[in-house]
Structure formats: structure tokens, C-alpha cells
LUMKEMI-340451 format. One record per residue: residue in three letters; x, z, y of N, C-alpha, C, O in turn. Coordinates in steps of 0.05 Angstrom, whole numbers. Atoms other than C-alpha are relative to their C-alpha. Layout:
ATOM  domar     nc1     nc3     nc2    cac1    cac3    cac2     cc1     cc3     cc2     oc1     oc3     oc2
ATOM    ALA       X       Z       Y       X       Z       Y       X       Z       Y       X       Z       Y
...
//
This chain:
ATOM  domar     nc1     nc3     nc2    cac1    cac3    cac2     cc1     cc3     cc2     oc1     oc3     oc2
ATOM    MET      12      16     -25     -70      98    -108       5     -30      -7      26     -36     -19
ATOM    PHE       1      24      11     -87      25    -118       3     -16      29     -10      -6      47
ATOM    ARG       2      18     -21     -72     -31     -61      -6     -27     -10       2     -38     -31
ATOM    CYS       8      31       0    -102     -99     -51      27     -18       6      36     -17      28
ATOM    GLU     -27      15     -17     -39    -145     -43     -16     -21      17      -4     -29      37
ATOM    ASP      17      23     -19     -89    -196     -12      -3      12      33       5      -1      53
ATOM    CYS       9      -8     -26    -113    -149      48       8      28       9       5      36      32
ATOM    GLY     -12     -27      -3     -82     -79      35     -21      22      -5     -13      45      -2
ATOM    PHE      18     -22       7    -145     -39      17       9      15     -16      19       2     -35
ATOM    THR     -10     -18      11    -125      21     -13     -26      16     -15     -47      21      -4
ATOM    ILE      23     -20      15    -168      62     -68      16      22     -14      37      19     -26
ATOM    TYR     -17     -20       6    -153     134     -81     -13      11     -28     -21      34     -26
ATOM    PRO      11      -8      25    -178     141    -156      11      25     -10      35      27      -9
ATOM    ALA     -13     -20      12    -168     208    -186      11      -4     -27       0     -20     -43
ATOM    ARG     -20      13      27    -114     205    -245     -23       0     -21     -42      16     -24
ATOM    GLY      14       4      31    -145     185    -307     -25     -11       8     -40     -11     -12
ATOM    ARG      22      11      -2    -204     153    -275      -3     -22       8     -25     -30      17
ATOM    GLU       0      25     -12    -181      86    -257     -23     -21     -10     -34     -39       2
ATOM    GLY      18      20      18    -225      53    -308     -31       1      13     -46     -18      11
ATOM    LYS      25       0     -17    -288      79    -264       1     -18      26     -20     -28      35
ATOM    PHE      -3      14     -25    -259      44    -200       1     -28      -4      -4     -45      13
ATOM    PHE      -8      31      -2    -239     -20    -234     -18     -11     -24      -8     -25     -42
ATOM    PRO      18      15      19    -302     -41    -278       1     -28      -6       7     -42      14
ATOM    LYS       0      32       6    -305    -112    -311     -15     -13      28     -35      -5      39
ATOM    GLY      15      13     -25    -319    -161    -251       4      17      26     -11      12      45
ATOM    PHE      -3     -13     -31    -295    -114    -193      16     -18      12      31     -35       3
ATOM    THR     -13      19     -26    -272    -146    -130       4      19      20      -9      39      23
ATOM    CYS      -3     -21     -25    -242    -116     -70     -21       1      20     -29     -21      30
ATOM    PRO      23       3     -20    -298     -92     -23       9      -9      25      -9     -14      41
ATOM    ASN      -8       7     -25    -256    -111      36       7     -38      -2       1     -53      16
ATOM    CYS      -1      29      -3    -237    -186      19      -4     -17     -24       5     -40     -26
ATOM    SER      10       7      24    -266    -197     -49      18     -15     -21      13     -34     -37
ATOM    ALA     -25       8      23    -198    -204     -88     -10      11     -20     -26      30     -18
ATOM    SER       9     -12      23    -205    -196    -162      18      29      -6      36      40       7
ATOM    GLN     -16     -27      12    -180    -136    -199      29      -4      -5      41      17      -4
ATOM    GLU     -23       9       9    -116    -167    -217      19       1      28      44       3      27
ATOM    SER     -14      -5     -27     -96    -163    -139      10      26       6      24      31      26
ATOM    PHE      -2     -27     -12     -92     -92    -139      25       9     -17      31       0     -39
ATOM    TYR     -25     -11      16     -28     -55    -159       5      32       7      -4      42      27
ATOM    ASP       0     -25       4      -9      15    -174      19       7      25      40      -4      26
ATOM    LEU     -20      -8     -22      24      45    -109      18      21     -13      41      24      -4
ATOM    ASN     -21     -18      14      55      99    -159      24      -7     -18      43       7     -26
ATOM    ASP     -25      16      20      96      45    -201      27      -6       9      27     -27      22
ATOM    PRO     -14       0     -17     163      52    -179      14     -30     -16      35     -39      -6
ATOM    THR     -16      22       8     180     -13    -227     -17     -28      18      -8     -51      20
ATOM    ASP      18      24     -12     124     -56    -186      17     -11      25      18       2      46
ATOM    PRO     -18       5     -21     172     -98    -144     -22      -6      31     -11     -15      51
ATOM    ARG      12      -4     -22     112     -97     -89       3      21      14       0      20      39
ATOM    ASN     -10     -22      -9     131     -28     -79      22       3       6      25      20      24
ATOM    GLN     -30      -1      -8     205     -35     -74       0     -22      27      17     -18      45
ATOM    GLU       0      15     -25     190     -91     -19      -5      15      20       9      15      41
ATOM    GLU      11     -16     -28     150     -42      24      25      19       6      35      17      28
ATOM    ASP     -18     -19      -2     206      16      13      24     -11      17      37       4      32
ATOM    GLU     -29      13     -12     265     -35      38      -8       2      28       6      14      43
ATOM    GLU      13       4     -29     219     -50     103       4      19      12      18      16      32
ATOM    GLU       1     -34      -9     212      28     116      24       4       6      30       7      30
ATOM    ASP     -25     -10      -3     285      43     103      13     -12      18      28       2      32
ATOM    ALA     -17      19     -10     314     -19     135       8      11      32      31      13      42
ATOM    GLY      -2      -2     -30     293       2     212       6     -22       8       7     -42      -6
ATOM    PRO      -8      27     -17     312     -47     270      27      -7       2      45       8       8
ATOM    PRO     -29      16       7     370     -89     261      18      12      17       7      16      39
ATOM    GLY     -16      -6     -13     433     -60     290      -1      29      10      20      40      18
ATOM    LYS       8     -26      -7     400       8     306      17      21     -19      17      15     -43
ATOM    ASP      -9     -24      16     438      73     278     -23      20      -8     -36      34       8
ATOM    PRO      23     -16       5     390     109     239       2      27       4     -19      41       6
ATOM    TYR      -2     -24     -10     424     174     257       5       0      29      17      20      37
ATOM    GLU      -1       7     -31     424     150     333     -10      25       9       6      42      17
ATOM    ASP      14     -19     -14     371     197     354       1      32     -10     -10      50       2
ATOM    ARG      -7     -29       4     394     262     314      20       7      10      22      32      14
ATOM    ASN     -24      -1     -11     461     253     343       3       7      29      21      22      37
ATOM    ALA      -4       1     -26     444     245     416      -2      23      10     -19      37      -1
ATOM    GLY      -8     -24     -18     464     302     465     -21      27      -8     -31      32     -30
ATOM    GLY      20     -22       4     422     363     475      17      32     -11       6      54      -5
ATOM    GLY     -14     -20       3     475     414     446     -15       7     -26     -30      -9     -37
ATOM    GLY       9     -10      33     454     455     378      16      -8     -18      14       3     -40
ATOM    GLY     -15       3      24     505     424     340      18      24      -1      17      44      13
ATOM    LYS     -21     -21       6     563     461     311      18       8      24      31     -10      34
ATOM    GLY     -15     -11     -18     598     502     361     -18      -3      29     -11       5      51
ATOM    GLU      14       6     -34     547     483     420     -20      21       1     -34      21     -19
ATOM    PRO      21     -18      -4     502     538     440     -23      -9      11     -21     -21      32
ATOM    LEU      24       6     -11     432     527     451     -11      10      27     -10      34      31
ATOM    LEU       7     -16     -30     404     536     526     -25       1       2     -36      11      21
//
């Protein structure tokens, strides 16, 4: 998967067929950005992927990420389901 860093347009080429999707002179069909604006979403070393992961992991500031899981309702250890 490749995403345009300018507008977010995503292309899903079959593995090994990237060359067919990015011919010489390719531009983003959404915003006309150059081929160089596209980055591989499957590349863990690309810092643009890491920024997106950090935003997803962070959640709202000050909120316990486990709060919803631990909230009432029984079903925990030693608590019968009703």
C-alpha cells in the first residue's frame, strides 16, 4: 500500500507490481503530487508510518487506555455473569 503524503490518497498495488502503478511521470490522481510524495505503508522504517502509529496509540490525553475494559458489569475473575 502506498499513500500520498500530501492528500492521503492510497493505492493498493499487488505485491511486485508497484512499477505498473508508478510509471515515469506518475502523479497523484487526487492532488497531482509527484511519485516521490508516495510512501510505502508497509515500511516500518519510514518515519511517516511511525508518526501515524504514535497518534493511534496515544489516545486522548489523560484517559486510561484500559478504563473501558475495567468498567463495571461483572464477568471479571470471581464475579459471575448475570
